[in-house]
MIFI-219676 format. One record per residue (C-alpha): chain; x, y, z. Coordinates in steps of 0.001 Angstrom, whole numbers, plus 500000, padded with zeros to 6 digits. Each point is the difference from the previous one (the first is absolute). Example, Ala and Ser with C-alpha at 12.3 -4.5 7.8 and 13.67 -1.06 7.14 Angstrom:
2
R   mol       xx       yy       zz
R     A   512300   495500   507800
R     A   501370   503440   499340
This chain:
498
R   mol       xx       yy       zz
R     A   500822   494118   534733
R     A   503220   503283   499557
R     A   501908   500283   502616
R     A   501480   503337   500750
R     A   503450   500682   501393
R     A   500819   503006   501117
R     A   503934   500154   498878
R     A   501174   499917   496091
R     A   503022   497755   500804
R     A   498199   496838   499433
R     A   499178   501637   496451
R     A   503824   500951   499243
R     A   500681   496055   501322
R     A   497412   498203   497231
R     A   501324   502828   497357
R     A   503621   499229   500481
R     A   498348   496190   499169
R     A   498818   501261   497128
R     A   503453   500377   498586
R     A   499818   495814   499614
R     A   496769   500804   497242
R     A   499083   496870   497904
R     A   499834   502229   497145
R     A   501311   496907   497957
R     A   497189   497787   501100
R     A   496959   502303   499602
R     A   497413   499479   498256
R     A   499975   502807   496334
R     A   497456   502606   500978
R     A   500430   503374   497984
R     A   497162   499936   497137
R     A   498009   497525   501398
R     A   498954   502250   502863
R     A   496294   501928   498875
R     A   501574   503539   502275
R     A   503101   501860   500120
R     A   501500   502378   502466
R     A   501488   502241   496716
R     A   499723   503790   500530
R     A   499121   500656   496288
R     A   496320   497340   499233
R     A   500123   497862   503677
R     A   496947   498982   501362
R     A   497905   502290   501849
R     A   496152   499781   501361
R     A   498451   499130   496602
R     A   502817   498134   497770
R     A   501716   497241   501556
R     A   502993   500843   497459
R     A   499001   503272   497868
R     A   503044   499243   497565
R     A   498620   497349   498446
R     A   496555   501279   501142
R     A   498948   497096   501772
R     A   497363   500889   502186
R     A   498716   499374   503651
R     A   496738   498031   499923
R     A   498348   501726   502827
R     A   501649   503570   501185
R     A   503089   499667   502398
R     A   501213   496805   499303
R     A   499067   496504   499491
R     A   500128   497494   502655
R     A   499080   496474   501070
R     A   499775   499104   503771
R     A   501264   497223   502431
R     A   496409   497932   499032
R     A   500820   500919   496379
R     A   497475   502165   499428
R     A   500513   502787   497640
R     A   499979   503676   501984
R     A   499445   498103   503062
R     A   500321   501034   503613
R     A   501958   497117   501812
R     A   503679   501343   500115
R     A   503241   496749   499104
R     A   501298   502150   503293
R     A   499849   503487   501650
R     A   502579   502384   501047
R     A   499075   502386   503161
R     A   501912   503005   499912
R     A   499583   502435   503768
R     A   500141   503431   499386
R     A   503396   500629   502165
R     A   501483   502430   497237
R     A   503087   498229   499955
R     A   501763   497108   497742
R     A   497940   497098   500179
R     A   501777   496657   498784
R     A   497092   497142   499223
R     A   499184   496752   499042
R     A   496944   498070   498532
R     A   500057   496070   499312
R     A   498783   499610   496576
R     A   500754   495995   499615
R     A   496810   499003   498426
R     A   500410   503016   497455
R     A   503517   498820   499480
R     A   498959   496300   499485
R     A   497722   500668   497478
R     A   501986   502588   497675
R     A   502483   497234   499908
R     A   497099   497143   498924
R     A   499111   502630   497164
R     A   502719   501860   499165
R     A   497884   502720   497742
R     A   497970   501043   502544
R     A   502424   501933   501667
R     A   499210   502911   499114
R     A   500976   501341   503616
R     A   498557   501047   503530
R     A   497343   503036   500513
R     A   500073   501613   503285
R     A   496999   501693   500975
R     A   497564   501592   502420
R     A   497684   497924   502218
R     A   496314   501270   500528
R     A   500318   502129   503011
R     A   503816   501038   499633
R     A   500138   503283   498665
R     A   503768   500448   500895
R     A   502465   500285   497311
R     A   503996   498711   499835
R     A   503318   500748   497809
R     A   501867   496928   499707
R     A   503732   500520   498693
R     A   500107   498895   496275
R     A   502620   498399   498021
R     A   500433   503324   498962
R     A   501218   501233   503502
R     A   502387   498877   502740
R     A   501713   497003   498811
R     A   500297   498708   503670
R     A   496297   500405   500070
R     A   498541   498790   497151
R     A   497206   497123   500377
R     A   501049   496308   499781
R     A   498458   496757   499487
R     A   501606   496990   501746
R     A   499183   496595   499213
R     A   500710   497200   502167
R     A   500255   496387   498762
R     A   499070   496974   502147
R     A   504085   499052   499244
R     A   500763   503627   502050
R     A   501023   501469   496791
R     A   499336   503779   500224
R     A   499462   502311   496752
R     A   499574   503688   500141
R     A   498627   502307   497131
R     A   499894   503533   499524
R     A   496788   501508   497771
R     A   500176   499767   496580
R     A   497541   502335   499867
R     A   497681   502716   502689
R     A   497694   502769   499570
R     A   496769   501228   501608
R     A   497059   500907   497934
R     A   497994   502796   501450
R     A   496139   501755   498922
R     A   501888   503499   500336
R     A   502175   499920   496680
R     A   500430   498008   496478
R     A   503752   500165   500476
R     A   502444   496823   501026
R     A   501463   500370   503126
R     A   501721   497303   499960
R     A   503973   501417   500103
R     A   499200   501785   503292
R     A   501958   498855   503014
R     A   497003   498963   501509
R     A   496562   498347   499326
R     A   497056   500975   501964
R     A   497207   497509   501119
R     A   496803   500512   501772
R     A   497707   502989   500115
R     A   498832   499368   496385
R     A   503353   499261   498699
R     A   501259   496550   498683
R     A   503503   498870   500019
R     A   501307   497698   497730
R     A   502947   497151   500318
R     A   501400   497475   497379
R     A   502755   497660   501391
R     A   501502   497917   497586
R     A   500027   496218   501894
R     A   502967   497123   499509
R     A   499216   496778   498155
R     A   498729   497811   503021
R     A   496999   497829   500454
R     A   497463   501577   501931
R     A   499456   496911   502219
R     A   504198   500690   500976
R     A   498793   503422   501441
R     A   500200   500289   503957
R     A   499064   503486   500279
R     A   499983   503299   497738
R     A   500272   503261   501889
R     A   499642   503396   498901
R     A   502038   502725   501669
R     A   499362   503787   499825
R     A   501248   502793   501317
R     A   497965   503354   500262
R     A   500754   503658   500291
R     A   501156   501903   503437
R     A   496156   501271   499501
R     A   496659   498472   500145
R     A   496420   501267   499345
R     A   497865   498700   502480
R     A   500238   495823   500583
R     A   499536   498021   497022
R     A   498576   496209   499498
R     A   500882   498939   496328
R     A   499100   496575   498466
R     A   502348   498564   497645
R     A   498253   498765   496825
R     A   501065   498181   496573
R     A   499513   502358   497254
R     A   498710   497974   496897
R     A   500885   498906   497629
R     A   498873   500816   496278
R     A   498411   497179   498325
R     A   502409   498142   497450
R     A   498673   498523   497542
R     A   500466   496961   497721
R     A   501529   499629   497045
R     A   497183   499188   497547
R     A   500938   498088   496976
R     A   498012   500653   496771
R     A   499819   498819   496155
R     A   503817   501123   499867
R     A   501290   497031   502425
R     A   499761   497860   496783
R     A   501910   503084   497265
R     A   503257   500387   501210
R     A   501251   503112   499165
R     A   496903   500344   498463
R     A   500828   497929   496965
R     A   496615   498834   498371
R     A   497581   501276   502221
R     A   498264   501633   497518
R     A   498784   496928   498609
R     A   497820   499838   503624
R     A   496656   500270   499406
R     A   499603   502521   502763
R     A   502354   502425   498930
R     A   498977   502964   497716
R     A   503159   501582   499003
R     A   503939   498995   501061
R     A   502770   501654   498978
R     A   503677   499511   500776
R     A   501693   503122   497998
R     A   502278   497783   498321
R     A   499121   500295   496427
R     A   499217   503281   497736
R     A   496743   501108   499608
R     A   498971   499244   503588
R     A   498455   503509   500182
R     A   497056   498444   496993
R     A   497291   500020   502520
R     A   500738   503338   502199
R     A   497805   502559   498636
R     A   500766   504438   500519
R     A   503462   498732   500829
R     A   502064   503379   501473
R     A   503761   499895   500529
R     A   501791   502905   500055
R     A   503443   498345   501159
R     A   498983   496990   497788
R     A   499642   496663   501437
R     A   503352   497901   498784
R     A   499822   496189   500824
R     A   503208   498834   502007
R     A   501710   496483   501268
R     A   502920   502324   501116
R     A   500608   503446   502098
R     A   502655   499446   502215
R     A   500476   503626   500754
R     A   496655   500152   501368
R     A   500674   496263   501965
R     A   497003   498277   497863
R     A   500093   496837   500215
R     A   497003   497834   497772
R     A   497240   498299   500997
R     A   500468   497727   496878
R     A   501274   501247   496847
R     A   499079   503287   498904
R     A   497969   502812   501996
R     A   498006   503280   499385
R     A   501986   503233   501402
R     A   498115   502591   501174
R     A   501602   503270   500056
R     A   499114   503052   501991
R     A   502074   503258   499735
R     A   499386   503446   501230
R     A   498658   501332   496660
R     A   496552   498681   500596
R     A   497503   497753   502299
R     A   499504   497548   497588
R     A   502227   497552   498996
R     A   497575   497171   498642
R     A   496231   500205   499340
R     A   497948   497100   498226
R     A   496436   498376   499696
R     A   499462   496279   499635
R     A   496551   499484   498950
R     A   497990   496932   501304
R     A   497199   500560   497691
R     A   503257   499202   496690
R     A   501200   497080   501698
R     A   496340   498061   501276
R     A   497686   502095   497625
R     A   498673   500976   503379
R     A   500429   502398   503011
R     A   500036   497715   503839
R     A   498909   500872   503230
R     A   502518   498248   501934
R     A   503987   499132   498698
R     A   503468   498697   501405
R     A   503382   502148   498761
R     A   503578   499246   500817
R     A   502959   501459   499213
R     A   503458   499853   501188
R     A   501686   503529   501641
R     A   503697   500722   500349
R     A   500759   503561   501070
R     A   503464   500761   498468
R     A   503125   501061   502405
R     A   499300   503310   499458
R     A   496535   500243   500859
R     A   499023   502458   502767
R     A   496827   501485   500206
R     A   499888   503169   502070
R     A   497061   502719   498517
R     A   496689   498407   500831
R     A   500097   496354   498006
R     A   498131   499157   497173
R     A   498239   497535   498182
R     A   500724   496608   499033
R     A   497648   497742   497803
R     A   496718   498198   500688
R     A   496363   499819   498904
R     A   498298   503260   497923
R     A   496205   500669   499316
R     A   500433   503267   499147
R     A   498270   500291   496109
R     A   501717   503196   499364
R     A   498283   502113   502675
R     A   500683   498885   503189
R     A   502051   498464   502589
R     A   502934   501894   499753
R     A   502035   503471   500561
R     A   497347   501536   502001
R     A   496877   499193   497868
R     A   497842   498378   502668
R     A   497848   497220   499897
R     A   496284   499938   499988
R     A   499001   496571   499530
R     A   499390   500298   496517
R     A   503137   501739   498503
R     A   502563   497588   500864
R     A   502212   498615   502875
R     A   503559   498716   500198
R     A   502305   497951   502282
R     A   503655   500346   499496
R     A   502581   498879   501994
R     A   502290   502838   501722
R     A   503454   500880   501505
R     A   501188   502098   503058
R     A   502728   501940   500781
R     A   503354   497792   500797
R     A   501140   499677   503868
R     A   503424   499266   501372
R     A   499278   497448   502530
R     A   501765   496380   501359
R     A   503237   501121   497531
R     A   497932   499815   496902
R     A   497610   502046   498348
R     A   496405   499138   499674
R     A   497285   501411   497560
R     A   496486   499031   501527
R     A   497232   499105   497099
R     A   496170   499746   499914
R     A   497239   500997   498422
R     A   498651   503478   498400
R     A   495948   499537   499446
R     A   497771   502216   498075
R     A   496408   498612   501910
R     A   496652   501245   501213
R     A   501267   500885   503708
R     A   503513   501004   498919
R     A   499251   503208   501979
R     A   502142   501988   497279
R     A   499614   501078   496471
R     A   503896   498681   500049
R     A   499239   496422   501232
R     A   500900   497681   503027
R     A   503190   499431   500645
R     A   501029   497126   501572
R     A   503030   498248   501434
R     A   499619   496096   500045
R     A   501617   500821   503920
R     A   502420   496257   499881
R     A   502944   499093   501124
R     A   500499   498430   496010
R     A   498554   503372   498286
R     A   502939   501672   501269
R     A   502473   499314   496508
R     A   503677   500316   500058
R     A   502268   500647   496993
R     A   501321   497551   498091
R     A   497601   497138   500651
R     A   497262   498501   498008
R     A   496654   500140   501019
R     A   497077   497876   499288
R     A   497181   502958   499886
R     A   495583   497982   499695
R     A   497091   502145   499874
R     A   496081   498825   500000
R     A   497226   502051   499684
R     A   496670   499477   499750
R     A   497755   502739   499159
R     A   496924   500502   502153
R     A   496618   498386   499329
R     A   497390   502932   498731
R     A   498379   501869   503501
R     A   502446   498031   502588
R     A   503293   501214   501444
R     A   501598   496824   499129
R     A   503504   500231   497847
R     A   502872   498623   501233
R     A   503543   500506   499319
R     A   503122   497661   501096
R     A   503302   500338   499740
R     A   502819   496825   500073
R     A   503755   500954   500549
R     A   502284   496569   498973
R     A   497192   498182   500658
R     A   499056   501550   503522
R     A   496450   501688   500448
R     A   500686   503744   500773
R     A   496366   501446   499787
R     A   497017   499241   500115
R     A   497853   503343   498839
R     A   495840   498955   500646
R     A   497234   502275   499508
R     A   500808   501754   497304
R     A   497754   501817   496909
R     A   501308   500862   496957
R     A   496825   500216   497988
R     A   496097   500643   499651
R     A   499404   498765   496828
R     A   500671   496618   497746
R     A   501975   502122   497492
R     A   502886   500440   502349
R     A   502312   496763   500220
R     A   503357   499570   499893
R     A   501325   501224   496682
R     A   503540   499467   500305
R     A   503469   499331   501803
R     A   501370   503118   500388
R     A   503559   500137   499658
R     A   501030   502926   501927
R     A   503256   501279   501288
R     A   499587   503809   500872
R     A   501484   502030   502116
R     A   497935   502261   502114
R     A   497355   502113   500602
R     A   501700   502762   498412
R     A   503573   499350   501545
R     A   502383   498490   497419
R     A   502986   497888   501007
R     A   503074   501368   501304
R     A   502449   497824   498238
R     A   500037   497849   497595
R     A   498559   496654   501338
R     A   499418   496415   498120
R     A   497427   497059   500607
R     A   499967   496625   498154
R     A   496774   498279   499743
R     A   499675   496385   498366
R     A   497952   497171   500148
R     A   496323   501411   499363
R     A   496603   497368   500259
R     A   496525   501035   500071
R     A   497996   497207   500767
R     A   496421   499291   501024
R     A   501750   497579   503286
R     A   502902   500868   502439
R     A   503470   499952   498382
R     A   502001   499885   503123
R     A   503864   500436   499809
R     A   501917   498080   496989
R     A   502616   496898   501240
R     A   503403   500332   499759
R     A   500390   503712   500629
R     A   502932   501850   501088
R     A   501753   503636   501346
């Protein structure tokens, strides 16, 4: 239960003690949060993190209650704010929640404050961008009598009335359909050593009706385990082509690597490189293929690896993995573009506004979106670009994979794997999965690509295309390596480095 005080003096005292803050002993946060309070790309009612294109599972946010129920109604604590139209200092005991966070550090996504049923009032609390003497504080007292104080590392509020990120305002609003979010870093102590954990908040000088606010735990995005596949037995993929499930493997070490690539277009060339210091390139293992984008055209590389040429037939399900590295000069800012994936266009439909009808073609390429500065890094979300029967557009259906793992940083190798199973005729049971570094980041089910058995998986479409229609603003580079096509899950190779 909260306690209201009429004087802000206590709040100033607590803030003074924050100068003894435990920054050196806190658990790191930053990119582990699924929401952010940035001015651009911050959280709103639909996206927990617009910069990384991570969506809430529920409108206005995801949370767990004290009973560990998703979207539950039993709060960890209550804050009651009387309508006094003056500044108020309030406390709430969240000891159980703090102990839970310390037991499972990855679960610390922060606090969500929202009005309880039948409490229509709205209250504005001073945020971390407001008065230094009145900002929110979390204090933890140990069983040994030691006290730790923390300021929020992020705070914001979301409302159904705007898509804008509101995280840089001097206040956070809660109640009346507004949900406030706060995150506090925690000290590295054992949960059983926590005697109590007290959340302190200061209101602004005016209240809008009396409020009762429930305290909930912001839900953690499911974090999948690394799945090992056939590549685990082949360090750096050496000899992986000998595995009976592998249909094709290419490490770009020797001349003639493009032997199986058809309709190859590369206006800016496709050199293989083992060094590129100017672009901070570091090899995965040996040479890699360098993909060059320039402002002169949209296409950097396009080619098909036809399955019938490799197998003698076209399959209906397939795994495809390659390693991807964004160069130091990478910065997508004109609407994104296409990455490698699966093709079944048969030269008729499934790209460039050529709408699919179940008989003329389909495609399931990868996609990249605009890059965004966040947490001190340039992040580029990736996903899928699908031409399927339920696209809802002649230009296909672009989907972000919407995971903390699927927002890529420059100068790092990532294992990108995709699995496609075409639908059986007459059913919408197609499936597309995606893994990054062996972690499942997307699983799209209920897809319908075809209405005839004549459409199968025609090719692996190695496509690096900027747009839409907009060309790159500057010269930019991507590197790929260790491309493998298989009938079984491949997984990341062993002993890789970044």
